[in-house]
Backbone as CSV, one residue per row, in Angstrom:
resi,resn,N_x,N_y,N_z,CA_x,CA_y,CA_z,C_x,C_y,C_z
1,MET,-4.212,1.631,-14.982,-5.130,0.684,-14.398,-4.852,0.593,-12.902
2,TRP,-5.908,0.493,-12.116,-5.792,0.344,-10.665,-5.614,-1.122,-10.309
3,VAL,-4.765,-1.380,-9.336,-4.508,-2.726,-8.836,-4.628,-2.691,-7.315
4,VAL,-5.226,-3.734,-6.755,-5.319,-3.852,-5.302,-4.245,-4.823,-4.841
5,ALA,-3.423,-4.371,-3.889,-2.327,-5.195,-3.385,-2.516,-5.442,-1.901
6,LYS,-2.291,-6.671,-1.475,-2.281,-6.982,-0.050,-0.828,-6.876,0.403
7,ILE,-0.611,-6.069,1.436,0.743,-5.790,1.886,0.914,-6.181,3.339
8,LYS,2.152,-6.209,3.763,2.466,-6.398,5.171,2.432,-5.020,5.824
9,LYS,1.630,-4.852,6.873,1.398,-3.537,7.472,2.684,-2.856,7.919
10,ARG,3.595,-3.589,8.468,4.818,-2.998,8.989,5.803,-2.613,7.903
11,GLU,5.586,-3.086,6.691,6.518,-2.826,5.598,5.893,-1.967,4.500
12,ILE,4.957,-1.105,4.841,4.273,-0.283,3.839,5.234,0.712,3.187
13,GLY,6.131,1.287,3.961,7.108,2.228,3.401,8.078,1.546,2.455
14,ILE,8.541,0.372,2.832,9.454,-0.402,1.988,8.760,-0.793,0.688
15,PHE,7.484,-1.199,0.793,6.713,-1.582,-0.388,6.606,-0.417,-1.367
16,LYS,6.273,0.770,-0.865,6.124,1.926,-1.737,7.449,2.290,-2.408
17,GLU,8.539,2.269,-1.656,9.854,2.592,-2.224,10.256,1.604,-3.311
18,GLU,10.075,0.317,-3.048,10.449,-0.709,-4.024,9.595,-0.618,-5.291
19,LEU,8.301,-0.349,-5.116,7.421,-0.251,-6.276,7.769,0.970,-7.124
20,ILE,8.149,2.063,-6.486,8.562,3.255,-7.231,9.858,2.971,-7.990
21,LYS,10.784,2.218,-7.394,12.024,1.867,-8.083,11.755,1.018,-9.318
22,LYS,10.846,0.048,-9.189,10.586,-0.887,-10.295,9.682,-0.286,-11.375
23,ALA,8.624,0.455,-10.960,7.628,0.925,-11.921,7.872,2.348,-12.395
24,GLY,8.565,3.153,-11.624,8.785,4.548,-11.995,8.043,5.483,-11.055
25,LYS,8.325,6.773,-11.211,7.760,7.763,-10.296,6.317,8.140,-10.607
26,ASP,5.784,7.726,-11.736,4.423,8.106,-12.096,3.363,7.168,-11.521
27,ILE,3.662,6.487,-10.440,2.718,5.600,-9.775,1.982,6.374,-8.690
28,GLN,0.700,6.041,-8.490,-0.122,6.695,-7.477,-0.604,5.658,-6.482
29,PHE,-0.677,6.051,-5.210,-1.155,5.169,-4.148,-2.398,5.773,-3.515
30,TYR,-3.332,4.909,-3.148,-4.517,5.336,-2.413,-4.640,4.425,-1.200
31,CYS,-4.473,5.019,-0.016,-4.482,4.266,1.219,-5.212,5.096,2.279
32,PRO,-6.553,5.011,2.357,-7.290,5.848,3.312,-7.024,5.435,4.755
33,LYS,-7.027,6.438,5.630,-6.769,6.201,7.043,-7.907,6.768,7.880
34,ILE,-8.114,6.184,9.041,-9.099,6.656,10.003,-8.335,7.205,11.197
35,GLU,-8.679,8.428,11.582,-8.030,9.025,12.740,-8.992,8.946,13.920
36,TYR,-8.491,8.491,15.059,-9.319,8.396,16.251,-8.503,8.778,17.479
37,GLN,-9.204,9.008,18.579,-8.554,9.423,19.812,-8.682,8.323,20.858
38,GLN,-7.654,8.185,21.664,-7.662,7.183,22.717,-7.219,7.860,24.009
39,TYR,-7.946,7.591,25.082,-7.595,8.138,26.383,-6.679,7.167,27.104
40,LEU,-5.544,7.672,27.564,-4.579,6.848,28.259,-3.978,7.674,29.392
41,LYS,-4.278,7.293,30.630,-3.781,7.990,31.828,-4.093,9.485,31.783
42,LYS,-5.340,9.790,31.544,-5.855,11.162,31.517,-5.258,12.024,30.411
43,LYS,-4.719,11.405,29.390,-4.195,12.112,28.233,-4.875,11.587,26.978
44,ILE,-5.027,12.460,26.026,-5.634,12.072,24.759,-4.530,11.842,23.742
45,ARG,-4.562,10.667,23.118,-3.610,10.347,22.053,-4.370,10.250,20.748
46,LYS,-3.831,10.863,19.708,-4.428,10.746,18.385,-3.727,9.618,17.646
47,LEU,-4.508,8.675,17.167,-3.970,7.507,16.466,-4.571,7.421,15.072
48,GLU,-3.863,6.768,14.176,-4.346,6.514,12.820,-4.379,5.023,12.564
49,LYS,-5.384,4.601,11.831,-5.530,3.195,11.476,-5.875,3.126,9.990
50,LEU,-5.331,2.144,9.300,-5.633,1.969,7.878,-7.078,1.507,7.722
51,ALA,-7.851,2.198,6.899,-9.264,1.887,6.722,-9.475,0.553,6.005
52,LEU,-8.573,0.197,5.118,-8.719,-1.031,4.332,-7.926,-2.198,4.911
53,GLY,-7.334,-2.008,6.071,-6.554,-3.083,6.684,-5.234,-3.271,5.970
54,ASP,-5.033,-4.434,5.402,-3.773,-4.782,4.736,-3.742,-4.423,3.253
55,TYR,-4.775,-3.767,2.742,-4.880,-3.535,1.305,-4.559,-2.092,0.941
56,ILE,-4.017,-1.913,-0.256,-3.686,-0.591,-0.783,-3.976,-0.600,-2.287
57,PHE,-4.473,0.519,-2.792,-4.729,0.666,-4.217,-3.528,1.337,-4.860
58,CYS,-3.110,0.822,-6.018,-1.981,1.377,-6.763,-2.407,1.605,-8.204
59,TYR,-1.995,2.756,-8.773,-2.315,3.050,-10.162,-1.033,3.278,-10.954
60,HIS,-0.978,2.625,-12.083,0.097,2.852,-13.062,-0.458,2.441,-14.418
61,ARG,-0.072,3.149,-15.438,-0.645,2.860,-16.761,-0.208,1.495,-17.297
62,ASN,0.909,0.935,-16.825,1.398,-0.350,-17.330,0.850,-1.558,-16.573
63,PHE,-0.036,-1.341,-15.605,-0.598,-2.477,-14.879,-1.541,-3.307,-15.752
64,ASN,-1.907,-2.816,-16.926,-2.706,-3.614,-17.863,-1.920,-4.817,-18.358
65,ASN,-0.621,-4.667,-18.446,0.269,-5.691,-18.982,0.542,-6.750,-17.906
66,SER,0.148,-7.987,-18.154,0.330,-9.065,-17.179,1.807,-9.412,-16.978
67,ILE,2.622,-9.234,-17.995,4.060,-9.495,-17.869,4.691,-8.493,-16.898
68,PHE,4.268,-7.249,-16.985,4.758,-6.211,-16.076,4.364,-6.525,-14.630
69,LEU,3.122,-6.985,-14.419,2.664,-7.338,-13.067,3.408,-8.542,-12.517
70,ASN,3.729,-9.504,-13.374,4.465,-10.682,-12.916,5.872,-10.330,-12.437
71,LYS,6.471,-9.307,-13.020,7.791,-8.866,-12.574,7.735,-8.229,-11.197
72,LEU,6.587,-7.689,-10.832,6.429,-6.984,-9.562,5.947,-7.888,-8.425
73,ARG,5.735,-9.157,-8.678,5.171,-10.056,-7.664,6.083,-10.284,-6.475
74,PHE,7.369,-10.089,-6.619,8.314,-10.435,-5.563,8.940,-9.201,-4.913
75,ILE,8.162,-8.146,-4.780,8.617,-6.915,-4.123,8.538,-7.106,-2.621
76,LYS,9.501,-6.529,-1.902,9.480,-6.597,-0.438,8.231,-5.894,0.094
77,GLY,7.582,-6.511,1.055,6.406,-5.934,1.680,5.100,-6.348,1.033
78,LEU,5.169,-6.966,-0.142,3.952,-7.381,-0.867,3.660,-8.843,-0.564
79,GLU,2.382,-9.123,-0.254,1.959,-10.516,-0.124,1.458,-11.023,-1.473
80,TYR,0.506,-10.282,-2.086,0.033,-10.640,-3.433,-0.818,-9.520,-4.008
81,PHE,-1.018,-9.563,-5.327,-1.943,-8.675,-6.016,-3.269,-9.412,-6.185
82,LEU,-4.377,-8.732,-5.957,-5.689,-9.348,-6.172,-5.979,-9.415,-7.658
83,ASN,-6.645,-10.463,-8.091,-7.024,-10.619,-9.496,-8.303,-9.855,-9.765
């Protein structure tokens, strides 16, 4: 089942690591990014921005179980799971 999680942008790596530790390696993440260019002092910089802002999609077969989701509520980097 897919779950939408609101995360802290600066702690996205920590969130993914902690979720893999708790749920297992068979978890999938979907986090689309937008790549754009910015001109700064006659140089072009390529930047990436998260398309969904603070949200990320996570898939795991045990997300159907509400008890399993309640155990994951206090992971570092997570603000909350959307209902």
